[in-house]
Structure formats: structure tokens, C-alpha cells
N, C-alpha and C positions, 0 to 999 in steps of 0.2 A: 503494500500500500504506499502511495506516495503521500508523504507528510509535509512536504516542503511549504504547502500553502496553509498548513494547520495553525501557526502562530499568527498569520494575518487574518485568517478566518475568526479566531477568538478575539483578537483586538478589535475588528470591525464590529463584532457582535456586541462586545463590551460598550464601544462608543455608541452603538444604536439603542441600548437599553438604558444608558446611563441618565438621559433626561428623565426617563419614566421613574427610575429608582428615586431621583431627587424629588420628584413631583410626589411620590408617594411617602416621603419622609414626613414625619409628625412636625407640624410648623412650630417654631419659637414664639411664644407669646411675649410681646412687649407692653409693659404697663407705661402709659403716657397720658397726659392730661390732653383730651382731645379739644380742650378750649385752651391749649397751651400757648397761644398768640403768636403774634408776628415777632420775629421771622422763623421760629421753631416750627410750628405747624398750625395751619389755620385753614378755614374754608376757602374754596377756589371760588373767586366772584364769577367766573365762567361756568363753573359747574358745582353747584352747592352740595352735591353728595360726595364730592372729592375733597381730599386734604391736600395742602401744598406747604412747602417750608424746607429751608435746609435740612432739618433733621429727617423729614420724610425722605428726601433725597439720599441722605446718608444711610438711612435704614434699607433703602432699596439697594444700595451699593454692598451694605453688609451681607444682605441676603444672598446676593449673587456671589460674594467671597466664600460665604459658608455652604453654598449649593443647597439651601433649603429655605422655605419661605418663612416669612415673619408676619405675624398678625398682631395688630394692635388692640390692646383693651384699655378702657378709660379708668383713670385713678385720678382724683384730684391732686393738684400739685403737692400740697402739704401731706397726702397720704401715700406718696409713691413709695417710699421705703417700707412703711408698714404694710402696704398691699404685696409688696416683694416677699417680706418676711412671713407672711401669711401663707405663702405658697400659691398665691391666685396667679402669678405671673413668673416667667423665666428670668426676666430682667427689666430693668426700668430705665428710661432714658427721656429728659425732657429739660434740657438745660439744668440739669442736676449738678450742683457745685461739688467739687471734691473739697470739702472742708474736714476739719477734724472731727467735727459733730456727726457728720454723715459717714465718714469712715469709720466711725466706732460702731456703726450700725450695719455696714454692708462692705462687700469687696469690689472695689472700683477697678476699672479697666485702665489702661493708659488714657491720657486725655485726648480728646478730639478737637477742642477748641481752647484758646487762651482769650479770656476776657479781662476788662477792667471796669471799674464802677465809674460812672459819669453822672455829675449833677445836671439837671434840668430845671428851668425856671421859665416864667412867663416873659414873653418877650420885652415886656415894658417895665421889667422889675429889675433894677441895677444896685440892690442892697447888699448883695454878698457874691462873691466868687469862691468861697472855700468853705469847709465845714467848720472851721475856727469862727468864721463871722457868723455862720448860721447859729452856732452855740452861744456866741456873745449877745446876740440879738434876741435870743430865746424864740427862735422860729421853728415852725414844724415841718418835718420831711415825711414823704410817703414813699412806701415801697412793697415788695411783696413779703407776705408772711413766710417764716421759716427760710429766709434767704440769707446769703453772707452779707448782703446790703443791711437787712434788718438787724443783724446781730452787730454788725459795726457801728451803726447809728445809736442802737439802744444800749448795748452793752458796753462797747469800748469809747464812744464818745459821749455818752449819756445826753443825746439829743432828744427832744420832744418827737417821737415816732409815731406814725399811724401805719399800721399793717393792713394790707389788702389781700383777698384771696384771689385776685387776678390783676391782669396788666391794665384794663381800662380804668378801674377804679382810681388809682393815683391820678391819672392824667385828667379824668374829669373833675376830681376836687381841686386840681391844681387850676385848671382852667376857672373854676367856680370860685377860687380864691378861698378854699375851704382849708387848704395848705399852702406852704410858702414854696416849696421845692419838692422835687422827685428825684431818688437816687436809684439808678438802674443798671444793669450790665450794659456794655456797649452795643451788643447787637440790638437790644431793645431801643435803646437810646437813639441809635441811627434810625430807626425806622419810624420813631414818633416824633422826633425833633428836627430831622434834617429833610428838606424837599427833594423833588427828583426821584420820585418812586415810580418806576414804569412798570413794576410787577404787580403790586397789589392795590394802588391807587388809593389807599386808605389814610395816608398821612394828612390828607386835606382836612380830616375832622379835628386836627389839632394844629391849626396854622398859627397859632400865638405863642409858640414854644421855641426855646432855644437852648443849645448846651452852654454850660456855665464852667469855667475853668478847665482844667487839664484833667484827663482820666487817670486814676490811680486804683491801687488796691488790686493788684492783679491776681487772678484766680484761674481755675480750669474746670471745664465740662468734662464729665466722664460718664461711663455707662455703669450702672450698679448691679451686682449679681449677689445673691445669697452667699454668706461667707463660706459655707460648706461646699459650694457648687464651683470648686476650682477649675473642674474640667471645662465648664461653658466659660468662665472667666478666661482661661487661656485661649479658647477658641476664638472668642471676641477679641483679645489682645491681639491674636495674630491676623485676624481679619482687618482690624483696623490699621495695623501696620501695613498690609498690602494696599490698603485703601488710600493711606497716606503716601507711601513711597511711589504708588502709581501715578500720582498727581490727581486722583480723582477727588480727593477731599479739597485740594486748592481749585479745582474747577467748579465744586459744589459752592464753596464759599465766595468765590468770585462772582457766580451768578447771583448771589443773594446780596452782593455788595457788602460782604462782611471780612473779606481777605485782608490781612495786613501782613507785613514782613514779620512781625512776632510769631506768626503761625508758622514760619519755618523752624522754629525751635521743636515743633511736633514731630519731625522727622528723626530727632534722637529721643528714644522712649524716656519720658519723664517717669520717674518713679513716685508711686503714691503709696508709700509703706503705711500699714495700718497704725494709726495712733491708738493709745491706751483708751479704753472705754471711759467716757465721760461720766462722773457722778456728780450728784447736786446734793449737799447735806440738807437733811430734813429741814432744819431751821431756816435755811435759804429758801426752799420752794414753797415751804409753809407760809413764809411771809409773802411772796409773791401771790400765792393763792388768796391770802387773806385779803391782799390789795384788791383783787379781782373780786372777791365775794362782797367787798365794800360797794363796788359799783353796781354788783347785782341787787343789793338790799336797797341802795339809793335809787335806782330805775323801777324797782318793784313797788316800793313805799309811794313813790311819787305817781307813778301810773295808777295805783289802786285808789290813791286819794282823788284823783282827777276822774277816774271811773265811778266812784262812789259819788263824787259831787255833782257828776252830770246825770247819773242813773236815775236819781230820785226825781229831778224837774221832768225827765223824759217820761217816766213812769206815770207820774200825776198829770202831765199833759196828755198823755195817751187815753187816761181814765176819765179825767174831769174838765179837759179844755174843750174849746170850741171845735167844730169839724175839722177846719183847715189845720188847726194845730194838732188835732189827733192824727190826721193824714200825715203830717210832717214827722210826728214822733214815731209812728209806724214804719215810715220810709228810713228813718235813721236806723231803728233797731234792724229792719230787714237787710238794709244795706251793708251795715258793718259786720253783721252776723254772716252774711253771704259771701264776703271776700276774704282771702286769706291775709292775715296780719303780716305775712312777708312781703305780699304785693303792696300793702298799705306803708310799709317802711320804705320800700324802694321809691314809692312815689314821694313820700314825704321829704326824703333826704336827696334823691336824684332828680325827679321829676318836677318838684315846686320851683327849684331855680330857673329851669329851662321855660317853664309855662306861665308862672306868675312872677318870676323874678324873686321870690323869698327864699333865702338860704338859712337853713337850720343847722346848728352844729349837731353831731351824731348824738349826744346825749338828749338833747332836746327832741329831736325827732323820734328817738326810740321811746321816751316818756309820752310824748303826744300821740304816737301810734298806738301803744298798748292802752293809753288811757281812753282814746276814742273807741277802740275794739272792744275793750272790756265794758265800756259804759253801756254797750247794747245789751250785754248779758246780764248786767247789774240792774238794768232797767226792768227786765223780765223778772228777776228775782223779786225786786220791789213790787212789782205788779201783782205777782203770785202772792206774796206775803200780805198784802193790803186787802186783796180779794178774799183772803181766807177768814178775815174777820166778819162775824155774822152782821146782817144788816141791822138786826136789832140794836147793836152798839149805837150806829147812828141815830135811830129813832129814840133810844133812851135818851141820848145827849140833847136831842133837838127838844125833847119835852122838858128838860132841865133848862132850856133858854141858851144852850151854848150854841155858837156860830159854827158853820162848817170847817171853817179853818182851825177854830180852837179844838173843836171835836178831833180833828184829824192829828193836831199837834199833841194833844193831852192824852187822848183815848185810843184811836186807831193806830197810829204809828208806833207807840211804845209796846203795844201788843204784838204788831207785825214784826217786830224786831226779832222776837223769839222764833219766828218761823224763817226769817231771812238769814240769820246770823250763820247756821251750818252751811249752806250753800255758798254764802259769800266768803266764809273762811276756805272752802274748798277752792273758790276761784283765786283767792290769795296765794295759797300754796301752789296752784298750778302756774300763776305768774311768775313764781320764783323760777320754775323750769323753763317756761317759754321765754324768758329773756336771754337764752342762749342764742336765739335767733338774731339779735342785735348785731353779732358779729359781722353780719354782711353789710352793715354800715360803718364798719371799723370801730365798733365799741369793743373794748376789751374787758369783758366781765368774767366770771368765775369759769365757765366751760371753755371760754376762748382761751383764757390763761392756761388751762389744762392742756389743750391742744398745742399751744406754743411749747410748754415745758416737755411735754412727751415727745414732740416731733425734734426737740433738740437734744434731750438728754435721755431719752428712753424712759425706764422705770414706770410703765403703764399701770402695773399692780399698785405700787406704792404711792404714786400720785394719784392715780384713779380713787384709791381708797380714802385718801385725805380730802380729794375733792367732794366725794360721795358724803363723807362726814360733814364737811362744811354746809352742803345742802340740807342736810338732816338737822343740823344744828339751827338752821334758819327756819326750817318749816315745820318740825315737830312741836315746838313750843305753841305754835299757832293752834294746833289741834287741841293741846292741853287748854290753852286760854278759852278757846270756844266751848270746850265742855265745862270748865269752870263757870263761865257766863249763863250757860244754860241752866245749869243747877241753881245758881243764884237768882235767875229770873222765874224759875219754877217750871222749867221745860222738863216734862216726864219723859 
């Protein structure tokens, strides 16, 4: 038998079936924030179902080098590493900075981008060019939560800092003069503050911004893998090396206008040795959580006072007012019970400045939002309690010559309070927990402080138990107070 052609036949067969084998390989799952923003990944204006961005192109290049598909799975930016460590994804990538805090929680690949931090201000604001001047003048700077910029501002410089869950928030607040400056990584700064964008055409939304001073505080973006998955980390390291050495990375970064001579340093692998796991003493994080709890108490009490104050006149207007006033009271209750409080907070903080020119600070917006929302529920509680009083009480009072107002104040309402108190206490306790929603408008209360601490230092169990204990300390006494008053007022 002639075997001369056998090696050639085997090689040809292998080449023929290789694409099929690659296609059948299990895809890698990459955790990324699908609202990651410009220029990382974002919706294509020409195809809303598609994502574009320099990290989208890089993932495609890595998939080609690895010979297997990569699927994207959404995770909020500040939950990327927790999502990875839960085992929901194989690796995470979304402008994730190789910081000491992040390296303590995951194994990072070699960097694929070198960034610096850049200050951004309104184009007509010339009060500062450096962080020193910002600190001296007591100005406020916005940036992303759980980012290197946030830690630099809040921990190192001790500057008044507002954290945001997304990129758009800081720039909106900056233009509305809610904050004085923004500090972001250079790729983001370039796309929001420099004109001449032929790819996204979105910078026109922020025409009144400028870069301030020189960029500084160099850092690196990398891909995070679970610490025990060294095999995948090595594969990604090798694939990144090939993408860099082939010039493909330079082509991608140039396409997105973020290539700089500094990126040539990526051609020599930059070591990202794991740092020691960070720990935060109980006394330190307890004080931070206590500070957040203080804002929770402030927002809860102020909102409840507003809700209770509005609820009674709304309830009485609905029961005893003339017909048009009744209709208005009913409309108020149905409207505020029918819309999500989250939507109301968005409107008060972000919508009102654009629609009617009224700008509220985040704490005022939070108190007003919860107060208006809960007032609708308190009005219904008042109404139910008042209507539970027998009509004979009104008739008996009238026979004694008491006016309707005096009857309501001295006879009806004090008795109704016995019925009103338990559900009102329940609402008060619920409001303590609902205040966690105010983090969307940059209020750092107890639950948000918990998220910041755990994303930075880990310690989910210890910090979580302490946070839960603080919530219990704030809410449980209300239940005891309610039961004490019920007994004192003779409720059986």
C-alpha cells in the first residue's frame, strides 16, 4: 500500500474539521456592564441591537486568538468582581482598573491599556486647574463609584466626592452645576470633553465642558479571572500578548482615538503581582457605616414627617372637602401610589432642572420624593382610621353643641389614632429600608456605604452583619414604641 499521501491526507482532514471543532467549543462568558459607556462598549446608533466600543473589538480579537467564542453577560460595574467570584462568568472586563484593592480579590492578566486621570470642568469655570485648588476652595468632584478616581479623591485627597453608578450622571450634574468638576479616566474624558467625534456623535450632548490641567495618576486596565483559575488567566495573558505584538491592539485603540505613545510600554509585559488582601479594622468600617446610618435616619425621619403632615389634609379633603377638592385628593393618592418611587426620584433630581429649571440637592430630592410618595399611603391610613369611628360619635358630639371641627379634633381623631398607629409604624420601618434607593441620585446612606466598603475591601459577611445590625437598631425600637403606645391608649 502506498502511504506517501497519508500525512498530507491527515493534515488536510485536520484543517477541514478545525473550524467545526472550534465552533463546538464551549464559549467563554465575559462579565461586563452592558451600559459600560463610551468608549468601552455602548449601543450602536445605526443598530440598536448591537454593541460597539474598543473593548468589544478587543474581545473579538481575543476570541480569534483563543479559537473559541466569547459571550457577554451583564453585571453592573461595581458588581463585576463579585459576579466573577460567584462563578457566574469566566472572566470580567470593563475598564477594570488593576488596583491594589481589586488585585486582592481576583487574578489580573497583563494590562491592555494605560490610562491617566483627567479633570473636567464647565467651559466657563476658571476657578481651578488642580486638585489642590479644588480642596482649598471646598469644591465637589464627581466620578464613578468603586473606581481608582473615587478612592483618590475621597481617601487620599479627602475632597468632597460624589460617586455615581454610571458615566452619564457626573456629566449631567456638572452641567447642571450640582457639582464643580468631574475626574475620569482619560478614555472617558476624551469622548465627553473633546469635540470631533466621527464614531458616536454623542459628545454634542456635553458641549459646555473642557479638560482642566494635565492628566496624572497613571493606572492600568486588565482582565480579571478567579484566583484559582490560573489556566484561563495564562491563556488570556498569552492571547493578549499576541494581540499586542501583532499590532492589532494599536489598530483598535487608534480606531477609537485613544492610542498614545504610552501604550508602547504594553509591548513589554507589565507585572501585576498580587498584593496582600486588604483588611479594614472593625472600628474603622463601623464608623463609616454609622455615618451612612445617620443619613438614613435623617432622610427617613424628614420624609416621614413630610408624609404624615401631608397625609392628614389629603385624607380630610377627600372625605369632607367640596367635590373638586375631593377629586384632587383622590388624584393625588392614585397618582403617587401608582408610580414607582424610583421614577419620582429620577424626575425630581434629573428631570426638574431641564423641565422647569429647579435644581434640588440630592438629599432634598430624596426627602421630597419619599415624602410625596408616602403621603399618599398615609392619607389612606388616616382615612381608614377615621372612617372606623362609629357615626354615633359625631351625632353625640353634635347633641352636646360641639362644632364639627372641635368634634374631629377632640373626639374622632384621638380615637382614630389608635387604629392608625400600627400601619403607620409599619410604613416608618419600611421607609428605613426603602431609603436604599436614593443611591441612584448619589446619596450615600447606609446600604450604599455597605456596597462601597465591600467592593473595596471584601468582608461581605462581617460588614453585612454590621449593616443589618444597624438597620435593626434603627427599626426594632419603633415596633416596641408602637406596642407601648397601643397598650397605653387601650388598644386590645
